[in-house]
N, C-alpha and C positions, 0 to 999 in steps of 0.2 A: 371782479373776479380775483384780482390780485389781493384785495383786502380779505377775501374769504380763504385764500390759500394758506395763510399762516395758521388760523385756528384749526383748519382741517389737518394740516401737517402736525400740529401739536396733538390733535385728537388721535391720529394714527400712531404717533409715538407713544401716547398713553395706552392705546390698545396693545401695541407690541409689548410694552412693559407688563401690562396686566396678563397677557397670554403667557409670557415667560414665567410669571410667578405661579401659574397653575399648570405648567407643562407636564407635570407628573399625574394629572387628573384629566383624562380625555373628556369626561362629562363637563367639567368646569371649563375646559377650552372651548367646547362647542357652545355652551351657555354664554360665555363671555363674548364670543364673536357674534352670536345672534342678537344679544342685547345691544351691543355696540352698533351693529348695522341698523337695528330698528330705531335707536336713539339718534344716530347721525343722519339717517336718510329718511326713515319712516316709510310706511306705517308699521308694517310687521316684517320680521325677518326670521329665517330658519336655516338650520344646518342639517343636511342629510348626507351622512358619510357611509361608505361601504364597510362592511365587516370583513373579517379575514376569510369568510366563506364566499365572498363575492356578491353577497346580497346587501341591500340597504339596511342599515340599522335604523332604529326609531329616530324620527326627526326631533330636533331641539328647536322649538319655535318660541319667539317672544314678540308681543305686540305692545305698542305704546299704551294701549288700554289693556291692562293686565287681565281683565275679565274676558277678553276675546282670545287670549293666547291659547287656551286649551281647545276650544271648539275649532278655531282656524288650523291649529296644529293637526287635528284629526282629519280635516279636509285634505291637507297637503301631504300627509304622511304616506310614504311608499315602503314602509318597513316590510322586510322579508321579500321584496321584489327584486328581480334581477335588473341590472342597468341596460336593458335591451329595448326600452321605449325610445321613441323618436328624439325626445329631448336629451336623454342620457347619451345616446349614440352620437348625436350631433355635437354635444359638448366634449365628449371624449375625443372625437376626431378633430374638431376645429380648435378646441381649448379657448374658445371665445364666448362671451356672454350671449345669452338669448334674451331679447327684449320683446315682451308681449303686451298688447293693449287691445281693448275691445270689450264689448258686452259679453259677460259670461265666458271668459277664457276657458276652454277645455284643454286638459282635464283638471284645471284649477278652479272648478266651480263645484259647489255642493249645495245641499238643501238649505243649510243654515246661512251660507254666505255666497256672495257673487263677487268674484275678484275681477276687477276691470283693468288692472295693470300688474305686471310682474316682471322681474328680472331674475334670470338663472345664471349664476356665475360658477364655472367649473373650479373645483379645488384640485390642483395638481400637486401631488406629494411625491418627491423623489422621481420626478418625470413620469408619473403614472396618474391616470384619472382616479380620484379617490372619493368623489361625490360632488356636492354643489352647495352653494349659498343661494337661498331664494329670498327675494323681497316681494312684498305684495301690497297693493292698495285696492280698497273696495269702493272708493268714491267714483261715481259715474263720470266718465271723461278723463279720469286720472291718467297721467303719463309719467315716465321717468326721463329726466333730462340726460343729455350726454354726460354732463359733469357728474350726475348722480350714478350713472352706470360705471363711469371710471372709478368713482369712489368705492362702489361695490366691488369692483375688481381688486382694488387695493386691499380692501378688507379680506376678500377671499385669499389674496396673496399672503397676508399676515397669518391667516388661519392655516394656510398650507405650511408656512414656516414652523408654526407651533406644532402642527401634527408631525412634521418631519423630525423636529427636536424630540417630541414624545416617543417616536419610534426609535430614534437613536438611543434615547435613555433606556428604553425597554430592552434593546439589544445589549446595551452595556450591563444592565442588571442580569440578563440571562447569562452573559459571559462571566460575570463575577460569581454567579451562583454555580456555574460549572467549575470554575477555578476553586471555589470554596469546597466543593464536593471532592475534588482531587486532593486538596490539602487534608481533608478529613480522613482520607482512606490510605494515604501513603504511610510507610513505617517510620520515615525520617521525621525528626522534630523540626518545626518551623515556627519562627517568631517574625512578626511584622512590626516595624517600628515607625513612628512618625518622625518629623524633622527634629523634635526635641529629645529623641531617644527613648520615648515612652512606648511601651508595648500596646499595640492596637489589635493584635490577633495572636493567638497561640493555639497550636493544635494539641491533641492529647499526648503524643509521644514526647514533646518538649516539656510538658508538665511533669511527666515521669522522670525525665532526665534531670530536671532542676528541683525535683522534690516538692513541687507546689502545684495545687490544682490550677488548671489553665484559666479558670474563671477569676482566680486571684492574681494571675499574671497580668491580665489586661489592666493598663493604667500604671503599671510599675515602671519606674525609670530603670532601664537596663544597667546603666553605670552604677547607680546606687545599689541595685540589687546584687550585682556581682561583687561590689566592694565588701559586702557583708557575708560572702560565702567563702568556704574553705575548700579548695580543690586539691586533691592528692594525685600527683602524676607519677607513674612508674617509669623511670628513665633507664632501667636496666635493659641492656641490649639482649635480645634473644640469643640463646646458644644453639 
Protein backbone atom coordinates (compact mmCIF):
# COMPACT_ATOMS: atom_id res chain seq x y z
CA UNK A 1 0.00 0.00 0.00
CA UNK A 2 2.83 2.39 0.90
CA UNK A 3 4.47 1.73 -2.48
CA UNK A 4 1.28 2.68 -4.32
CA UNK A 5 0.67 5.84 -2.29
CA UNK A 6 3.37 7.89 -3.99
CA UNK A 7 2.27 7.22 -7.58
CA UNK A 8 -1.34 8.00 -6.61
CA UNK A 9 -0.24 11.16 -4.84
CA UNK A 10 1.60 12.26 -7.96
CA UNK A 11 -1.38 11.34 -10.13
CA UNK A 12 -3.70 13.47 -7.98
CA UNK A 13 -1.22 16.35 -8.13
CA UNK A 14 -1.13 16.00 -11.92
CA UNK A 15 -4.93 16.01 -11.99
CA UNK A 16 -5.09 19.16 -9.84
CA UNK A 17 -2.65 20.89 -12.20
CA UNK A 18 -4.58 19.75 -15.29
CA UNK A 19 -7.85 21.00 -13.81
CA UNK A 20 -6.34 24.36 -12.93
CA UNK A 21 -5.23 24.81 -16.52
CA UNK A 22 -8.76 24.37 -17.87
CA UNK A 23 -10.63 26.06 -15.01
CA UNK A 24 -12.11 28.63 -17.41
CA UNK A 25 -13.77 25.85 -19.46
CA UNK A 26 -16.44 23.88 -17.50
CA UNK A 27 -16.72 21.20 -20.20
CA UNK A 28 -12.96 20.63 -20.14
CA UNK A 29 -12.98 20.44 -16.32
CA UNK A 30 -15.60 17.68 -16.37
CA UNK A 31 -13.91 15.79 -19.21
CA UNK A 32 -10.52 15.97 -17.47
CA UNK A 33 -11.94 14.63 -14.20
CA UNK A 34 -13.92 11.83 -15.87
CA UNK A 35 -10.95 10.68 -17.93
CA UNK A 36 -8.64 10.75 -14.90
CA UNK A 37 -11.07 8.69 -12.81
CA UNK A 38 -11.49 6.11 -15.57
CA UNK A 39 -7.75 5.85 -16.14
CA UNK A 40 -6.76 5.78 -12.45
CA UNK A 41 -9.52 3.48 -11.18
CA UNK A 42 -11.32 1.93 -14.17
CA UNK A 43 -13.40 0.98 -15.98
CA UNK A 44 -15.62 3.95 -16.73
CA UNK A 45 -16.27 7.27 -15.02
CA UNK A 46 -18.64 10.15 -15.53
CA UNK A 47 -19.37 13.59 -14.14
CA UNK A 48 -22.97 14.76 -13.80
CA UNK A 49 -23.33 18.27 -12.38
CA UNK A 50 -26.31 20.47 -11.69
CA UNK A 51 -27.12 23.44 -13.90
CA UNK A 52 -28.07 26.85 -12.57
CA UNK A 53 -31.75 25.87 -12.91
CA UNK A 54 -31.28 23.05 -10.37
CA UNK A 55 -31.54 20.20 -12.88
CA UNK A 56 -28.78 17.89 -14.03
CA UNK A 57 -26.73 18.89 -17.03
CA UNK A 58 -25.68 16.25 -19.57
CA UNK A 59 -23.23 13.68 -18.24
CA UNK A 60 -19.60 13.70 -19.32
CA UNK A 61 -18.59 10.04 -19.42
CA UNK A 62 -15.34 8.31 -20.36
CA UNK A 63 -14.56 4.59 -20.58
CA UNK A 64 -11.13 3.03 -20.92
CA UNK A 65 -12.56 1.44 -24.06
CA UNK A 66 -13.48 4.56 -26.05
CA UNK A 67 -16.03 2.69 -28.14
CA UNK A 68 -18.14 2.08 -25.01
CA UNK A 69 -18.13 5.67 -23.80
CA UNK A 70 -21.09 6.96 -25.81
CA UNK A 71 -23.49 4.06 -25.20
CA UNK A 72 -22.71 3.81 -21.48
CA UNK A 73 -23.02 7.55 -21.15
CA UNK A 74 -26.56 7.33 -22.54
CA UNK A 75 -27.48 4.66 -19.97
CA UNK A 76 -26.19 6.74 -17.06
CA UNK A 77 -27.33 10.19 -18.16
CA UNK A 78 -29.87 11.98 -15.94
CA UNK A 79 -29.90 15.17 -17.98
CA UNK A 80 -32.82 17.55 -17.24
CA UNK A 81 -33.82 15.54 -14.15
CA UNK A 82 -34.15 17.05 -10.69
CA UNK A 83 -31.85 15.71 -7.96
CA UNK A 84 -34.78 14.19 -6.08
CA UNK A 85 -34.00 10.50 -6.70
CA UNK A 86 -32.87 8.32 -3.80
CA UNK A 87 -29.19 8.44 -4.74
CA UNK A 88 -29.06 12.22 -5.14
CA UNK A 89 -30.93 12.96 -1.92
CA UNK A 90 -28.73 10.51 0.00
CA UNK A 91 -25.51 12.05 -1.34
CA UNK A 92 -26.73 15.59 -0.71
CA UNK A 93 -27.62 14.70 2.89
CA UNK A 94 -24.64 12.52 3.87
CA UNK A 95 -22.00 13.94 1.49
CA UNK A 96 -20.50 10.46 1.41
CA UNK A 97 -20.00 8.02 -1.49
CA UNK A 98 -22.55 5.37 -2.32
CA UNK A 99 -21.03 1.98 -3.24
CA UNK A 100 -23.19 -0.43 -5.25
CA UNK A 101 -22.59 -3.99 -6.33
CA UNK A 102 -24.72 -6.83 -7.68
CA UNK A 103 -26.27 -8.15 -10.87
CA UNK A 104 -28.03 -5.48 -12.86
CA UNK A 105 -27.83 -2.55 -10.47
CA UNK A 106 -30.95 -0.45 -10.84
CA UNK A 107 -31.29 2.18 -12.15
CA UNK A 108 -27.77 1.77 -13.57
CA UNK A 109 -28.77 -0.95 -16.01
CA UNK A 110 -29.83 -0.59 -19.62
CA UNK A 111 -30.61 -2.76 -22.62
CA UNK A 112 -27.09 -2.40 -24.02
CA UNK A 113 -25.16 -2.77 -20.78
CA UNK A 114 -25.44 -4.41 -17.38
CA UNK A 115 -23.45 -2.59 -14.70
CA UNK A 116 -22.35 -4.85 -11.83
CA UNK A 117 -20.52 -2.32 -9.65
CA UNK A 118 -20.68 1.42 -9.25
CA UNK A 119 -19.52 4.22 -6.98
CA UNK A 120 -21.29 7.55 -6.71
CA UNK A 121 -19.27 10.36 -5.09
CA UNK A 122 -20.96 13.67 -4.30
CA UNK A 123 -19.31 16.82 -5.60
CA UNK A 124 -19.65 19.55 -2.97
CA UNK A 125 -18.93 23.04 -4.29
CA UNK A 126 -18.92 26.01 -1.89
CA UNK A 127 -20.57 23.79 0.75
CA UNK A 128 -23.45 22.90 -1.59
CA UNK A 129 -24.30 19.65 -3.39
CA UNK A 130 -23.43 20.25 -7.05
CA UNK A 131 -23.70 16.76 -8.59
CA UNK A 132 -21.61 13.62 -8.53
CA UNK A 133 -18.78 11.58 -9.94
CA UNK A 134 -19.85 8.06 -10.98
CA UNK A 135 -17.61 5.05 -11.59
CA UNK A 136 -18.85 1.86 -13.25
CA UNK A 137 -17.74 -1.71 -13.93
CA UNK A 138 -19.57 -4.25 -16.08
CA UNK A 139 -17.65 -7.42 -15.23
CA UNK A 140 -19.79 -9.92 -13.32
CA UNK A 141 -18.73 -10.05 -9.68
CA UNK A 142 -16.81 -6.77 -9.95
CA UNK A 143 -16.28 -4.73 -6.81
CA UNK A 144 -14.63 -1.46 -5.80
CA UNK A 145 -12.11 -1.69 -2.99
CA UNK A 146 -12.04 0.70 -0.06
CA UNK A 147 -8.86 2.25 -1.45
CA UNK A 148 -10.52 2.80 -4.83
CA UNK A 149 -13.53 4.45 -3.20
CA UNK A 150 -11.23 6.77 -1.24
CA UNK A 151 -9.38 7.62 -4.44
CA UNK A 152 -12.71 8.39 -6.11
CA UNK A 153 -13.50 10.75 -3.22
CA UNK A 154 -10.17 12.48 -3.72
CA UNK A 155 -10.87 12.92 -7.43
CA UNK A 156 -14.35 14.28 -6.65
CA UNK A 157 -12.69 16.68 -4.20
CA UNK A 158 -10.28 17.95 -6.85
CA UNK A 159 -13.22 18.36 -9.24
CA UNK A 160 -15.11 20.34 -6.58
CA UNK A 161 -12.14 22.67 -6.10
CA UNK A 162 -11.90 23.22 -9.85
CA UNK A 163 -15.62 23.98 -10.06
CA UNK A 164 -15.33 26.40 -7.15
CA UNK A 165 -12.43 28.16 -8.86
CA UNK A 166 -14.42 28.32 -12.11
CA UNK A 167 -17.37 29.89 -10.28
CA UNK A 168 -15.10 32.43 -8.59
CA UNK A 169 -13.57 33.28 -11.96
CA UNK A 170 -17.01 33.72 -13.47
CA UNK A 171 -18.04 36.01 -10.60
CA UNK A 172 -14.86 38.02 -11.12
CA UNK A 173 -15.56 38.33 -14.84
CA UNK A 174 -19.11 39.50 -14.13
CA UNK A 175 -17.82 42.05 -11.62
CA UNK A 176 -15.23 43.32 -14.10
CA UNK A 177 -17.89 43.60 -16.79
CA UNK A 178 -20.10 45.70 -14.48
CA UNK A 179 -17.10 47.89 -13.61
CA UNK A 180 -16.26 48.31 -17.32
CA UNK A 181 -19.82 49.38 -18.08
CA UNK A 182 -19.65 52.02 -15.34
CA UNK A 183 -16.40 53.39 -16.78
CA UNK A 184 -17.94 53.50 -20.25
CA UNK A 185 -20.88 55.62 -19.11
CA UNK A 186 -19.38 58.15 -16.66
CA UNK A 187 -18.44 61.62 -18.04
CA UNK A 188 -15.03 61.70 -16.32
CA UNK A 189 -11.92 60.58 -18.13
CA UNK A 190 -10.29 57.39 -16.81
CA UNK A 191 -6.90 55.85 -17.54
CA UNK A 192 -5.75 52.49 -16.19
CA UNK A 193 -2.00 51.87 -16.02
CA UNK A 194 0.09 48.77 -15.44
CA UNK A 195 3.14 48.63 -13.15
CA UNK A 196 5.35 49.96 -15.96
CA UNK A 197 3.18 53.03 -16.47
CA UNK A 198 1.65 51.83 -19.74
CA UNK A 199 -2.01 52.45 -20.47
CA UNK A 200 -4.09 49.28 -20.29
CA UNK A 201 -7.51 50.95 -20.46
CA UNK A 202 -8.86 54.35 -21.52
CA UNK A 203 -12.46 55.45 -21.74
CA UNK A 204 -13.88 57.82 -24.34
CA UNK A 205 -13.78 61.07 -22.32
CA UNK A 206 -10.06 60.77 -21.56
CA UNK A 207 -9.38 60.32 -25.26
CA UNK A 208 -11.19 63.58 -25.93
CA UNK A 209 -9.20 65.35 -23.21
CA UNK A 210 -5.85 64.10 -24.49
CA UNK A 211 -6.73 64.53 -28.15
CA UNK A 212 -6.09 60.91 -29.08
CA UNK A 213 -8.54 58.09 -29.86
CA UNK A 214 -8.68 55.77 -26.87
CA UNK A 215 -7.77 52.79 -29.05
CA UNK A 216 -4.42 54.47 -29.69
CA UNK A 217 -3.89 55.28 -26.02
CA UNK A 218 -3.77 51.62 -24.97
CA UNK A 219 -0.14 50.53 -24.79
CA UNK A 220 1.23 54.07 -24.63
CA UNK A 221 3.68 54.90 -21.85
CA UNK A 222 2.02 57.67 -19.88
CA UNK A 223 5.31 59.37 -18.98
CA UNK A 224 6.56 59.34 -22.56
CA UNK A 225 3.21 60.50 -23.85
CA UNK A 226 3.00 63.46 -21.47
CA UNK A 227 6.61 64.48 -22.13
CA UNK A 228 5.67 65.16 -25.76
CA UNK A 229 2.57 67.22 -24.98
CA UNK A 230 2.22 70.99 -24.46
CA UNK A 231 -0.22 71.98 -21.73
CA UNK A 232 -1.35 75.58 -21.26
CA UNK A 233 -2.55 76.55 -17.80
CA UNK A 234 -4.33 79.80 -17.00
CA UNK A 235 -3.09 80.96 -13.61
CA UNK A 236 -5.00 84.22 -13.65
CA UNK A 237 -7.03 84.48 -10.49
CA UNK A 238 -10.72 85.10 -11.04
CA UNK A 239 -11.91 88.64 -10.26
